[in-house]
Residue frames as qw, qx, qy, qz and C-alpha x, y, z in Angstrom:
[[0.057, 0.179, 0.893, 0.408, 7.81, 6.31, 35.37],
 [0.449, -0.004, -0.036, -0.893, 4.45, 7.68, 34.21],
 [0.478, 0.085, 0.822, -0.298, 1.67, 5.30, 35.25],
 [0.002, 0.167, 0.821, 0.545, -0.24, 3.46, 32.53],
 [0.452, -0.117, -0.057, -0.883, -3.73, 4.85, 31.92],
 [0.518, 0.021, 0.748, -0.414, -6.43, 2.74, 33.62],
 [0.786, 0.446, 0.319, -0.285, -7.62, 0.14, 31.12],
 [0.528, 0.764, -0.347, -0.130, -4.56, 0.47, 28.88],
 [0.488, -0.542, 0.684, 0.002, -2.53, -2.26, 30.58],
 [0.361, 0.320, -0.813, -0.327, -1.11, -5.19, 28.58],
 [0.838, -0.108, 0.240, -0.478, -3.04, -8.47, 28.76],
 [0.267, 0.365, -0.884, -0.118, -1.89, -12.09, 28.83],
 [0.841, -0.137, 0.244, -0.464, -3.67, -15.41, 29.18],
 [0.074, -0.360, 0.924, 0.106, -2.09, -18.86, 29.41],
 [0.825, 0.169, 0.119, -0.526, -4.26, -21.25, 27.43],
 [0.944, 0.098, 0.313, 0.045, -3.67, -24.18, 25.12],
 [0.629, -0.231, 0.447, 0.592, -1.01, -24.86, 22.49],
 [0.361, 0.627, 0.421, 0.548, -2.45, -22.39, 19.97],
 [0.324, -0.508, -0.223, 0.767, -1.23, -18.84, 20.59],
 [0.268, 0.807, 0.386, 0.358, -2.46, -15.47, 19.38],
 [0.379, -0.272, -0.102, 0.879, -0.51, -12.19, 19.42],
 [0.144, 0.861, 0.476, 0.111, -2.66, -9.04, 19.18],
 [0.434, -0.026, 0.027, 0.900, -1.13, -5.69, 18.11],
 [0.061, 0.821, 0.453, -0.341, -2.86, -2.39, 18.91],
 [0.476, 0.735, 0.267, 0.403, -2.75, 0.78, 16.83],
 [0.409, 0.291, -0.110, 0.858, -0.80, 4.04, 16.66],
 [0.154, -0.348, 0.255, -0.889, -1.49, 6.28, 19.73],
 [0.765, -0.338, -0.289, -0.466, -3.90, 3.59, 21.00],
 [0.265, -0.463, 0.754, -0.384, -3.53, 0.92, 23.68],
 [0.083, -0.021, -0.996, -0.031, -4.40, -2.70, 24.49],
 [0.347, 0.313, 0.553, -0.690, -7.83, -1.42, 25.63],
 [0.524, 0.401, -0.262, -0.704, -8.98, -1.28, 21.98],
 [0.590, 0.221, -0.738, -0.242, -8.35, -5.03, 21.60],
 [0.209, -0.254, 0.793, -0.512, -9.03, -6.23, 25.14],
 [0.760, 0.116, 0.331, -0.546, -12.54, -7.64, 24.45],
 [0.774, 0.454, -0.397, -0.193, -11.16, -9.54, 21.44],
 [0.239, 0.459, -0.802, 0.297, -8.28, -10.90, 23.54],
 [0.424, -0.143, 0.687, -0.573, -10.64, -12.00, 26.30],
 [0.836, 0.263, 0.016, -0.481, -12.95, -13.67, 23.79],
 [0.682, 0.448, -0.578, -0.012, -10.10, -15.74, 22.33],
 [0.008, 0.367, -0.803, 0.470, -8.80, -16.55, 25.82],
 [0.646, -0.029, 0.430, -0.630, -12.30, -17.71, 26.76],
 [0.905, 0.309, -0.116, -0.269, -12.09, -20.26, 23.95],
 [0.928, -0.269, 0.191, 0.171, -8.90, -21.80, 25.33],
 [0.677, 0.592, -0.095, 0.427, -6.25, -19.99, 23.33],
 [0.579, -0.435, -0.109, 0.681, -3.02, -18.59, 24.74],
 [0.247, 0.873, 0.279, 0.316, -3.23, -14.84, 24.17],
 [0.491, -0.382, -0.103, 0.776, -0.75, -11.98, 24.48],
 [0.181, 0.870, 0.326, 0.321, -1.65, -8.30, 23.95],
 [0.578, -0.199, -0.187, 0.769, 1.38, -6.08, 24.66],
 [0.003, 0.954, 0.165, -0.251, 1.45, -2.34, 25.32],
 [0.687, 0.516, 0.042, 0.510, 3.66, -0.73, 22.67],
 [0.503, -0.274, -0.190, 0.797, 6.48, 1.54, 23.93],
 [0.056, -0.004, 0.084, 0.995, 5.45, 5.17, 24.32],
 [0.413, -0.362, -0.542, -0.635, 1.76, 4.25, 24.33],
 [0.605, -0.501, -0.617, -0.053, -0.87, 4.11, 27.07],
 [0.462, -0.412, -0.373, 0.691, 0.62, 6.89, 29.23],
 [0.117, 0.863, 0.144, -0.470, 0.89, 10.40, 27.73],
 [0.710, 0.691, 0.080, 0.108, 1.81, 11.62, 24.24],
 [0.033, -0.896, 0.442, -0.020, 5.09, 13.14, 25.47],
 [0.656, -0.355, 0.663, 0.065, 6.36, 9.58, 26.08],
 [0.794, 0.436, 0.414, 0.089, 5.56, 8.64, 22.49],
 [0.264, 0.944, -0.186, -0.071, 7.64, 11.55, 21.21],
 [0.261, -0.689, 0.673, 0.059, 10.73, 9.56, 22.28],
 [0.657, -0.012, 0.753, 0.046, 9.83, 6.35, 20.41],
 [0.386, 0.474, -0.465, -0.640, 9.71, 5.19, 16.81],
 [0.878, 0.154, -0.226, -0.393, 8.66, 2.24, 14.69],
 [0.514, 0.351, -0.756, 0.202, 11.77, 0.23, 15.60],
 [0.183, -0.205, 0.707, -0.652, 10.65, 0.30, 19.26],
 [0.729, 0.083, 0.202, -0.649, 7.07, -0.72, 18.47],
 [0.816, 0.310, -0.436, -0.219, 8.11, -3.52, 16.12],
 [0.285, 0.381, -0.807, 0.350, 10.78, -4.82, 18.51],
 [0.447, -0.155, 0.580, -0.664, 8.12, -5.19, 21.21],
 [0.866, 0.176, 0.085, -0.460, 5.76, -7.36, 19.10],
 [0.654, 0.461, -0.600, 0.005, 8.71, -9.32, 17.70],
 [0.006, -0.349, 0.803, -0.484, 9.81, -10.17, 21.25],
 [0.643, -0.005, 0.444, -0.624, 6.27, -11.18, 22.21],
 [0.839, 0.336, -0.261, -0.339, 6.01, -13.39, 19.13],
 [0.459, 0.425, -0.758, 0.186, 9.23, -15.22, 20.00],
 [0.251, -0.213, 0.737, -0.590, 8.06, -15.80, 23.58],
 [0.770, 0.154, 0.205, -0.584, 4.69, -17.07, 22.35],
 [0.745, 0.420, -0.478, -0.198, 6.33, -19.38, 19.79],
 [0.148, 0.398, -0.844, 0.328, 8.39, -20.96, 22.57],
 [0.383, -0.009, 0.721, -0.578, 5.19, -22.07, 24.33],
 [0.693, 0.399, 0.305, -0.517, 2.77, -22.77, 21.49],
 [0.610, 0.078, 0.712, 0.338, 2.68, -25.26, 18.61],
 [0.300, 0.589, 0.512, 0.549, 0.78, -22.84, 16.31],
 [0.185, -0.502, -0.236, 0.811, 0.87, -19.04, 16.44],
 [0.255, 0.724, 0.516, 0.381, -1.38, -16.44, 14.81],
 [0.252, -0.209, -0.131, 0.936, -0.82, -12.68, 14.60],
 [0.059, 0.778, 0.601, 0.171, -3.62, -10.12, 14.62],
 [0.302, -0.228, -0.121, 0.918, -3.71, -6.33, 14.54],
 [0.153, 0.862, 0.473, -0.099, -5.81, -3.18, 14.27],
 [0.167, 0.983, -0.043, -0.060, -4.72, -0.22, 12.11],
 [0.177, 0.766, -0.613, 0.080, -0.95, 0.24, 12.57],
 [0.600, -0.310, 0.709, -0.201, -1.13, -3.01, 14.54],
 [0.872, 0.405, 0.248, -0.117, -2.23, -4.64, 11.28],
 [0.492, 0.784, -0.366, 0.094, 0.96, -3.37, 9.63],
 [0.275, -0.605, 0.715, -0.218, 3.00, -4.73, 12.56],
 [0.808, 0.004, 0.555, -0.198, 1.27, -8.13, 12.19],
 [0.794, 0.606, 0.018, -0.039, 1.92, -8.17, 8.42],
 [0.229, 0.786, -0.558, 0.138, 5.61, -7.37, 8.95],
 [0.543, -0.384, 0.716, -0.214, 5.89, -10.20, 11.48],
 [0.869, 0.287, 0.378, -0.141, 4.32, -12.52, 8.90],
 [0.599, 0.767, -0.228, 0.014, 6.69, -11.32, 6.17],
 [0.090, 0.731, -0.637, 0.227, 9.75, -11.86, 8.33],
 [0.469, -0.336, 0.754, -0.314, 8.87, -14.98, 10.32],
 [0.429, 0.222, -0.758, -0.440, 7.37, -17.12, 7.54],
 [0.632, -0.166, -0.730, -0.200, 6.31, -20.60, 8.62],
 [0.211, -0.062, -0.712, 0.667, 6.58, -19.72, 12.31],
 [0.356, 0.218, 0.284, -0.863, 3.22, -17.92, 11.85],
 [0.292, 0.254, 0.917, 0.095, 0.16, -19.98, 10.85],
 [0.121, 0.695, 0.609, 0.364, -2.15, -17.13, 9.86],
 [0.168, -0.039, -0.122, 0.977, -2.80, -13.38, 9.97],
 [0.030, -0.756, -0.651, -0.060, -5.94, -11.44, 10.95],
 [0.236, -0.059, -0.058, 0.968, -6.02, -7.68, 10.36],
 [0.041, 0.787, 0.603, -0.120, -8.76, -5.13, 11.05],
 [0.183, 0.979, 0.090, 0.023, -8.69, -1.83, 9.13],
 [0.766, -0.238, 0.133, 0.582, -4.94, -2.26, 8.51],
 [0.097, 0.940, -0.075, -0.318, -3.01, 0.92, 7.71],
 [0.834, 0.251, 0.245, 0.427, -0.63, 1.11, 4.75],
 [0.424, 0.351, 0.030, 0.835, 0.32, 4.80, 4.56],
 [0.113, -0.522, -0.385, 0.753, 0.00, 8.16, 6.31],
 [0.285, 0.626, 0.612, 0.390, -2.70, 10.05, 4.40],
 [0.039, -0.956, -0.264, 0.120, -3.32, 13.69, 3.62],
 [0.387, 0.837, -0.158, 0.354, -1.13, 16.61, 2.70],
 [0.473, -0.801, 0.334, -0.151, 0.43, 16.57, 6.16],
 [0.948, -0.090, 0.230, 0.202, 2.28, 13.36, 5.25],
 [0.665, 0.553, 0.030, 0.502, 4.42, 15.26, 2.76],
 [0.053, -0.861, 0.177, -0.474, 5.10, 18.03, 5.26],
 [0.854, -0.514, -0.077, 0.014, 6.13, 15.66, 8.07],
 [0.802, 0.085, -0.139, 0.574, 9.90, 15.59, 7.45],
 [0.214, 0.432, -0.108, 0.870, 10.02, 19.38, 7.92],
 [0.472, -0.629, -0.165, -0.596, 6.98, 20.04, 10.10],
 [0.831, -0.398, -0.364, 0.136, 8.16, 17.66, 12.84],
 [0.560, 0.017, -0.250, 0.790, 11.01, 20.07, 13.57],
 [0.057, -0.332, -0.033, -0.941, 8.65, 23.04, 13.85],
 [0.658, -0.331, -0.012, -0.676, 5.48, 21.64, 15.43],
 [0.178, -0.315, 0.890, -0.278, 5.43, 18.98, 18.12],
 [0.304, 0.236, 0.902, -0.193, 1.96, 17.57, 17.75],
 [0.321, -0.097, -0.460, -0.822, -1.18, 17.43, 15.65],
 [0.685, -0.168, 0.135, -0.696, -4.80, 16.51, 16.43],
 [0.374, -0.202, 0.894, -0.140, -5.40, 12.98, 17.74],
 [0.473, 0.112, -0.655, -0.578, -7.11, 10.13, 15.85],
 [0.020, 0.032, 0.948, -0.315, -8.53, 8.05, 18.71],
 [0.308, 0.362, 0.691, -0.544, -12.14, 6.91, 19.11],
 [0.403, 0.209, -0.448, -0.770, -13.38, 6.75, 15.49],
 [0.059, 0.161, 0.973, -0.156, -16.32, 4.56, 16.58],
 [0.316, -0.319, -0.493, -0.745, -19.94, 4.52, 15.36],
 [0.529, -0.458, -0.714, 0.027, -21.38, 2.85, 18.47],
 [0.241, -0.783, 0.050, -0.571, -22.67, 5.41, 21.01],
 [0.692, -0.661, 0.199, -0.209, -20.93, 5.31, 24.38],
 [0.941, -0.026, 0.076, 0.328, -18.00, 3.26, 23.13],
 [0.016, 0.967, -0.255, -0.011, -14.69, 5.06, 23.69],
 [0.866, 0.232, -0.228, 0.380, -11.10, 4.19, 22.79],
 [0.514, -0.788, 0.102, 0.324, -8.33, 5.06, 25.25],
 [0.711, 0.345, 0.182, 0.585, -5.82, 6.94, 23.12],
 [0.344, -0.323, -0.070, 0.879, -3.90, 10.20, 22.91],
 [0.278, 0.856, 0.384, -0.207, -5.66, 13.43, 21.95],
 [0.160, 0.872, -0.351, -0.302, -2.42, 14.60, 20.31],
 [0.945, 0.227, 0.088, 0.217, -0.15, 12.88, 17.78],
 [0.389, -0.715, 0.338, 0.473, 3.60, 13.62, 18.19],
 [0.619, 0.728, -0.161, -0.247, 4.93, 14.45, 14.72],
 [0.020, -0.594, 0.802, 0.065, 8.28, 12.71, 15.29],
 [0.505, 0.014, 0.847, -0.169, 6.34, 9.49, 15.88],
 [0.668, 0.606, 0.283, -0.326, 4.11, 10.16, 12.86],
 [0.347, 0.759, -0.497, -0.235, 7.19, 10.63, 10.68],
 [0.207, -0.352, 0.912, -0.034, 8.59, 7.34, 11.95],
 [0.633, 0.296, 0.646, -0.309, 5.23, 5.69, 11.24],
 [0.595, 0.718, -0.091, -0.350, 5.34, 6.95, 7.65],
 [0.170, 0.618, -0.759, -0.118, 8.78, 5.38, 7.19],
 [0.422, -0.099, 0.875, -0.215, 7.51, 2.13, 8.73],
 [0.702, 0.479, 0.374, -0.371, 4.54, 1.92, 6.34],
 [0.483, 0.722, -0.413, -0.272, 6.87, 2.36, 3.34],
 [0.055, -0.450, 0.890, -0.042, 9.07, -0.46, 4.62],
 [0.544, 0.126, 0.771, -0.307, 6.13, -2.80, 5.25],
 [0.669, 0.604, 0.054, -0.430, 4.66, -2.05, 1.82],
 [0.361, 0.642, -0.652, -0.179, 7.91, -3.29, 0.28],
 [0.117, -0.262, 0.940, -0.184, 7.76, -6.48, 2.35],
 [0.704, 0.138, 0.300, -0.629, 4.09, -7.36, 1.66],
 [0.745, 0.362, -0.468, -0.307, 4.95, -9.78, -1.21],
 [0.250, 0.312, -0.874, 0.275, 6.78, -11.89, 1.41],
 [0.519, -0.046, 0.560, -0.644, 3.48, -12.47, 3.24],
 [0.377, 0.109, -0.827, -0.404, 2.34, -15.97, 2.21],
 [0.065, 0.132, 0.894, -0.424, 0.23, -17.10, 5.19],
 [0.094, -0.628, -0.736, -0.236, -3.56, -17.43, 5.16],
 [0.085, 0.016, -0.160, 0.983, -4.99, -13.94, 5.64],
 [0.078, -0.720, -0.690, -0.014, -8.29, -12.72, 7.06],
 [0.174, 0.044, -0.015, 0.984, -8.78, -9.00, 6.39],
 [0.063, -0.734, -0.673, 0.063, -11.78, -7.20, 7.88],
 [0.238, -0.042, 0.002, 0.970, -12.37, -3.55, 7.07],
 [0.146, 0.688, 0.530, -0.473, -14.94, -0.78, 7.46],
 [0.399, 0.577, 0.443, 0.559, -16.11, 0.95, 4.25],
 [0.111, -0.901, -0.094, -0.410, -16.73, 4.03, 6.42],
 [0.756, -0.362, -0.176, 0.516, -13.45, 4.69, 8.22],
 [0.072, 0.991, 0.040, 0.101, -12.34, 8.24, 9.04],
 [0.465, -0.738, 0.438, 0.218, -8.73, 7.29, 9.87],
 [0.315, -0.281, 0.806, 0.416, -7.67, 4.64, 7.35],
 [0.606, 0.382, -0.158, -0.680, -9.37, 4.64, 3.91],
 [0.923, 0.122, 0.336, -0.142, -10.48, 1.37, 2.24],
 [0.598, 0.728, -0.335, 0.008, -7.70, 1.98, -0.32],
 [0.168, -0.636, 0.728, -0.191, -5.20, 0.76, 2.29],
 [0.741, -0.044, 0.636, -0.210, -6.93, -2.63, 2.56],
 [0.798, 0.586, 0.079, -0.117, -7.16, -2.88, -1.24],
 [0.279, 0.797, -0.531, 0.066, -3.44, -2.11, -1.54],
 [0.410, -0.442, 0.772, -0.201, -2.52, -4.78, 1.02],
 [0.822, 0.205, 0.492, -0.200, -4.72, -7.40, -0.67],
 [0.697, 0.708, -0.093, -0.060, -3.10, -6.61, -4.04],
 [0.179, 0.783, -0.576, 0.149, 0.47, -6.87, -2.69],
 [0.587, -0.400, 0.675, -0.198, 0.51, -9.95, -0.44],
 [0.330, 0.313, -0.828, -0.328, 1.39, -13.37, -1.87],
 [0.411, 0.028, 0.801, -0.434, -1.14, -15.26, 0.28],
 [0.256, -0.076, -0.774, -0.574, -3.41, -17.59, -1.68],
 [0.317, -0.531, -0.781, 0.090, -5.84, -18.29, 1.19],
 [0.057, 0.039, -0.143, 0.987, -7.40, -14.83, 1.55],
 [0.124, -0.658, -0.742, -0.032, -10.74, -13.85, 3.08],
 [0.057, 0.164, -0.048, 0.984, -12.07, -10.27, 2.99],
 [0.180, -0.627, -0.752, 0.095, -15.00, -9.21, 5.19],
 [0.015, 0.503, 0.091, 0.859, -16.71, -5.81, 5.18],
 [0.233, -0.396, -0.675, 0.577, -17.70, -4.30, 8.54],
 [0.037, 0.584, 0.482, 0.652, -20.67, -2.22, 7.37],
 [0.420, -0.812, -0.381, -0.139, -21.78, -1.02, 10.81],
 [0.665, -0.592, -0.062, 0.452, -18.43, 0.20, 12.14],
 [0.207, 0.952, -0.224, 0.021, -15.87, 2.97, 11.82],
 [0.405, 0.651, -0.617, 0.177, -12.10, 2.63, 12.33],
 [0.137, -0.342, 0.830, -0.420, -11.91, 1.08, 15.81],
 [0.694, -0.070, -0.477, -0.534, -14.20, -1.75, 14.74],
 [0.494, -0.011, -0.822, 0.284, -13.04, -3.96, 17.62],
 [0.014, -0.244, -0.608, 0.756, -15.02, -1.70, 20.00],
 [0.348, 0.144, -0.196, -0.905, -17.84, -1.03, 17.54],
 [0.785, 0.106, 0.142, -0.594, -21.09, -2.63, 16.32],
 [0.844, 0.343, -0.383, -0.152, -19.23, -5.35, 14.39],
 [0.179, -0.627, 0.716, -0.248, -16.96, -6.40, 17.27],
 [0.766, -0.095, 0.585, -0.250, -18.68, -9.77, 17.79],
 [0.836, 0.541, 0.002, -0.089, -18.40, -10.50, 14.08],
 [0.295, 0.752, -0.567, 0.159, -14.63, -9.85, 14.23],
 [0.434, -0.449, 0.723, -0.296, -14.25, -12.10, 17.28],
 [0.847, 0.136, 0.455, -0.237, -16.29, -14.97, 15.79],
 [0.749, 0.648, -0.134, -0.038, -14.75, -14.80, 12.30],
 [0.135, 0.729, -0.648, 0.176, -11.21, -14.73, 13.72],
 [0.575, -0.294, 0.714, -0.270, -11.90, -17.73, 15.94],
 [0.876, 0.355, 0.275, -0.178, -13.40, -19.64, 12.98],
 [0.530, 0.766, -0.362, 0.036, -10.36, -18.72, 10.85],
 [0.132, -0.605, 0.749, -0.238, -7.94, -19.91, 13.55],
 [0.734, -0.073, 0.598, -0.314, -10.03, -23.05, 14.13],
 [0.842, 0.518, 0.007, -0.150, -9.95, -23.94, 10.44],
 [0.485, 0.702, -0.489, 0.181, -6.14, -23.66, 10.32],
 [0.053, 0.341, -0.829, 0.440, -5.46, -25.15, 13.77],
 [0.615, -0.273, -0.578, -0.462, -8.17, -27.81, 14.11],
 [0.452, -0.184, -0.751, 0.445, -7.33, -28.51, 17.76],
 [0.108, -0.091, 0.238, -0.961, -8.97, -25.20, 18.71],
 [0.632, -0.102, 0.011, -0.768, -12.29, -25.73, 20.41],
 [0.799, -0.006, -0.586, -0.134, -11.73, -29.49, 20.61],
 [0.809, -0.585, -0.046, -0.036, -11.36, -31.39, 23.84],
 [0.841, -0.171, -0.002, 0.513, -7.95, -30.93, 25.43],
 [0.396, 0.470, 0.046, 0.788, -7.15, -27.47, 24.10],
 [0.310, -0.751, -0.056, -0.580, -9.28, -25.38, 26.41],
 [0.525, -0.030, -0.661, 0.536, -7.73, -25.15, 29.87],
 [0.251, -0.678, -0.555, 0.410, -10.43, -23.28, 31.70],
 [0.187, 0.908, 0.272, 0.258, -11.32, -19.58, 31.48]]
């Protein structure tokens, strides 16, 4: 077994009866969402932040995985969380946003609300059309990690993207796009107008396709793609907690918090 990169380990916190599942992005790791997870845990929530298969070690490991593996992992975590918590929320960054939206589409009332940050909806650029063929000729392309405006802030992610995994991701996005009308839960969508990985068009597409009636859109003007490690991180943490607190009023009240 290849050891997990330092900082990329999964994170769990046993808190109160409101649970939150956080999903990280493609080629990324739990490190990108760790401060968010710890913030929510600090406010008494039960939090789980899994490491997706093939991630957090080396890109060669990702070459052997596909969207079914990544989705199965968050689906398992959601079921475990639901067994312990009265209300459950799903959150995600980038591809993790697409994973969260698919969970919402498929699990319905078992999920109380969805929070997505710079959610991805398709693989962009000419390379997307070449993927079905190129993946048999070329193993990897340039990495996408660390699109962050804040100086000194770094995302732990791969410097190469395995094309087999990228092809699988493209198929996953198509599938999720078809399922978006089944998303009916309250939705908080936060996105960066200046994002070098996922264009704002992806957020607009998601907002136009979901069936949710309780929808809140927030612009993260100071951040790039990995906004959870960027200048707007605190805004994301606070807005998500307020969103969860509005839908699960026990949050932040006496009896929910069970220590840090």
